[in-house]
Each structure stands twice: as C-alpha cells, then as structure tokens.
Backbone as CSV, one residue per row, in Angstrom:
resi,resn,N_x,N_y,N_z,CA_x,CA_y,CA_z,C_x,C_y,C_z
1,MET,0.941,-1.106,-0.063,0.287,0.188,-0.008,1.058,1.506,0.260
2,VAL,2.439,1.213,-0.001,2.642,2.265,0.244,2.856,3.549,-1.239
3,GLY,3.019,4.667,-0.786,2.312,5.116,-2.229,0.849,5.655,-2.324
4,TRP,0.290,4.844,-2.164,-1.531,4.968,-2.519,-2.191,5.924,-1.375
5,LEU,-3.122,6.529,-2.910,-3.688,7.676,-1.569,-4.398,7.025,-0.241
6,ALA,-4.974,7.349,0.320,-6.223,6.759,1.651,-6.341,8.524,2.269
7,SER,-7.853,8.251,2.341,-8.138,9.406,3.010,-8.857,8.573,4.463
8,SER,-9.165,9.788,5.571,-9.253,9.246,6.942,-10.594,8.920,6.527
9,LYS,-11.483,8.216,7.727,-12.663,7.800,7.841,-13.088,8.523,9.748
10,ALA,-12.378,8.472,10.002,-11.800,9.000,11.817,-10.847,9.585,11.873
11,GLY,-11.800,10.325,13.113,-10.976,11.171,13.564,-10.646,12.651,13.069
12,HIS,-10.007,13.911,13.707,-10.516,15.222,14.190,-10.094,15.480,12.538
13,ASP,-9.605,14.754,11.421,-8.622,14.624,10.699,-9.535,14.292,9.208
14,LYS,-11.285,14.117,9.890,-11.716,13.202,8.957,-11.970,13.922,7.326
15,ASP,-11.660,12.910,6.349,-11.988,13.466,4.892,-10.695,13.459,4.346
16,LYS,-9.747,13.508,4.999,-8.641,14.222,4.806,-7.754,13.513,4.134
17,VAL,-6.960,14.165,2.725,-6.438,13.040,1.254,-4.703,12.454,1.704
18,TYR,-4.084,11.620,2.327,-2.994,11.933,2.443,-2.223,10.618,1.905
19,VAL,-1.143,10.793,1.519,-0.683,9.306,1.107,0.370,8.058,1.481
20,ILE,0.546,6.675,1.738,0.594,5.893,3.002,2.319,5.946,2.407
21,ILE,2.896,6.888,3.573,4.222,6.684,2.956,4.963,4.994,3.908
22,LYS,4.345,4.321,4.804,4.881,3.249,5.479,3.794,2.955,5.427
23,GLU,4.347,1.209,6.648,2.998,0.676,6.717,3.904,-0.384,7.505
24,GLU,3.290,-1.013,8.378,3.139,-1.830,9.503,2.348,-2.601,9.521
25,PRO,1.682,-4.105,10.418,0.465,-4.627,10.219,-0.556,-4.125,11.197
26,GLU,-0.549,-3.446,11.979,-1.952,-2.683,12.255,-1.901,-0.899,12.074
27,TYR,-0.935,-0.689,11.416,-0.558,0.916,11.048,-0.452,1.410,10.176
28,VAL,-0.264,2.619,9.659,-0.229,3.204,8.773,0.482,4.248,8.639
29,TYR,1.598,4.549,8.415,2.115,6.283,8.580,1.506,7.454,6.971
30,LEU,0.897,8.124,7.847,0.582,9.779,6.251,1.400,10.459,6.396
31,ALA,1.651,10.902,5.123,1.527,12.536,5.251,1.118,13.050,3.864
32,ASP,0.569,14.309,4.433,0.617,15.126,2.976,1.044,16.143,2.723
33,GLY,2.132,16.298,3.265,3.005,17.220,2.365,3.077,18.992,3.344
34,LYS,1.939,19.332,4.946,2.327,20.312,4.795,2.202,19.990,6.022
35,ALA,1.307,20.090,6.635,0.971,19.796,8.552,2.049,18.652,8.931
36,ARG,1.497,17.442,7.990,1.823,15.653,7.884,2.957,16.215,7.221
37,THR,4.536,16.287,7.197,4.937,16.096,6.262,5.561,14.812,6.593
38,GLN,6.750,14.252,5.604,7.133,13.473,5.264,8.478,12.697,5.908
39,GLY,8.934,13.480,7.320,9.818,13.486,8.469,8.728,13.279,9.655
40,ASN,7.876,13.987,10.111,6.724,14.235,10.472,5.332,13.283,10.275
41,PRO,5.445,11.713,9.974,4.032,11.308,9.457,2.916,11.453,10.699
42,LYS,1.869,10.933,10.264,0.460,10.854,10.980,0.230,9.463,11.181
43,LYS,0.586,8.702,12.041,0.792,7.139,12.234,-1.364,6.976,12.667
44,LYS,-1.721,6.451,11.556,-2.530,6.320,12.386,-3.305,4.830,10.980
45,ASN,-4.474,3.931,12.500,-4.461,3.027,13.000,-5.252,1.828,10.692
46,ARG,-4.913,0.989,10.095,-5.612,0.854,9.203,-6.777,0.525,9.116
47,LYS,-8.046,0.513,10.143,-9.245,0.233,10.077,-9.912,1.787,10.039
48,HIS,-9.238,2.803,10.371,-9.369,4.419,10.336,-9.134,4.852,9.090
49,ILE,-8.793,4.224,7.669,-8.397,5.181,6.728,-9.322,4.300,4.715
50,GLN,-9.522,5.231,4.453,-9.928,4.276,3.230,-9.044,4.754,1.977
51,ILE,-8.802,3.294,1.209,-8.255,3.714,0.322,-9.017,4.809,-0.915
52,ILE,-8.452,5.122,-1.626,-9.199,6.037,-2.307,-8.847,5.541,-3.956
53,LYS,-7.678,5.447,-4.081,-7.001,5.520,-5.183,-5.486,4.309,-4.953
54,GLU,-5.545,3.336,-5.409,-4.929,2.020,-6.126,-3.560,2.338,-5.701
55,LYS,-2.590,3.305,-6.958,-1.502,4.643,-6.825,-1.307,5.706,-6.815
56,SER,-0.538,6.181,-6.294,-0.888,7.847,-6.232,0.410,8.157,-7.605
57,ASP,1.686,7.731,-7.475,2.177,8.242,-8.463,3.557,6.755,-8.743
58,ASP,3.402,6.658,-9.568,4.694,5.372,-10.075,6.333,6.057,-9.315
59,ILE,6.854,7.068,-9.674,7.750,6.869,-9.714,8.157,7.738,-8.153
60,LEU,6.946,8.195,-7.434,6.807,8.005,-6.374,6.769,7.049,-4.974
61,ARG,5.509,6.253,-5.352,5.906,4.425,-4.968,6.650,4.383,-5.043
62,GLU,8.087,3.811,-5.970,8.991,3.151,-6.089,9.892,3.941,-5.382
63,LYS,10.018,4.532,-5.251,11.149,6.010,-4.602,10.631,5.919,-3.360
64,LEU,9.722,5.784,-2.775,8.749,5.076,-0.674,9.664,3.736,-1.026
65,ILE,9.297,3.076,-1.346,9.440,1.499,-1.283,11.072,1.240,-1.282
66,ARG,12.050,2.330,-2.183,13.220,1.985,-2.272,14.176,2.969,-1.458
67,GLY,13.776,3.669,-0.385,13.482,4.057,0.496,14.822,5.286,0.077
68,GLU,14.677,5.343,-0.970,14.954,7.024,-1.662,14.247,8.438,-0.464
69,LYS,14.759,9.705,-0.945,14.852,10.732,-0.270,13.135,10.753,-0.964
70,VAL,11.958,11.211,-0.435,10.794,12.173,-0.771,10.911,13.081,-0.046
71,TYR,10.121,14.172,-0.821,10.030,16.009,-1.111,9.078,15.845,-0.518
72,ASN,8.364,16.452,0.208,7.128,17.537,0.772,6.286,17.684,-0.634
73,GLU,7.232,17.928,-1.368,6.774,19.172,-2.483,6.010,18.074,-3.864
74,GLU,6.795,16.506,-3.329,6.132,15.531,-4.752,5.097,14.600,-4.195
75,ILE,4.643,15.271,-2.779,3.493,15.171,-2.134,1.809,16.043,-2.594
76,ARG,2.101,16.791,-2.156,1.551,17.969,-2.174,0.667,17.730,-3.700
77,LYS,2.357,17.427,-4.659,1.672,17.856,-6.375,0.828,16.696,-6.319
78,ILE,1.200,14.874,-6.135,0.083,13.808,-6.210,-1.556,14.409,-5.423
79,ILE,-1.374,14.951,-3.868,-2.645,14.959,-3.368,-3.519,15.472,-4.221
80,GLY,-2.712,16.867,-4.575,-3.450,18.214,-5.489,-4.179,17.455,-6.868
81,GLY,-3.112,17.079,-7.484,-3.807,16.707,-8.871,-5.035,15.572,-8.837
82,TYR,-4.633,14.655,-7.384,-6.240,13.730,-7.132,-7.546,15.013,-6.415
83,VAL,-7.227,15.942,-5.478,-8.164,16.616,-5.137,-8.523,17.856,-6.610
84,CYS,-7.722,18.049,-7.584,-8.838,19.018,-8.706,-9.814,17.908,-9.206
85,GLN,-8.488,16.847,-9.309,-10.020,15.444,-10.081,-10.916,15.561,-9.397
86,ARG,-11.055,15.082,-8.295,-12.172,14.645,-7.719,-13.597,15.655,-7.618
87,GLN,-12.409,17.108,-7.987,-13.781,17.981,-8.226,-14.479,18.608,-8.905
88,MET,-13.475,17.913,-10.445,-14.632,18.179,-11.488,-16.183,17.596,-11.717
C-alpha cells in the first residue's frame, strides 16, 4: 500500500487525503506534505483509513519502496492532482 492515496475515515482529520509512506501490520504512516510532512508522518490505525486510489504515482511509489528521499512538494503535487480531479 506504500505510495497509495488514502482518506481518513475517523478523527479530527476526517476526509483529509494523505499518501501512505510507511506501513506496519496494524498501522500506516500518512503524509500530506503540509501539516504532516514526510519527516513527521501521522500514525493511523488501518481501520480508520479508506484507500481512494490504488496508486498515487509510480515514481513516488518506487522512491518510497526503495527508501529514497521523497520531498514534501512531491507529496503535495500528487494529492493536489487527485483533489482537482475529484472536484471536477
């Protein structure tokens, strides 16, 4: 699921869109590139997220899987592109 877009289903951030940057058996780590940066991701229970798109971006996904540096601008661009499509 690393690199996929997800929406929060519960909590004060309900309906906010994130990129999954790391996963554990019970939790995922989410970043939006603004309040939740790649260096300070949000830890969220898997039950509290909804996958909204299978992949965000192949290049970003590969960088996350390989452990390469991902910039917050890249994360914001992916989320912004999805939000613009959704509003049309």
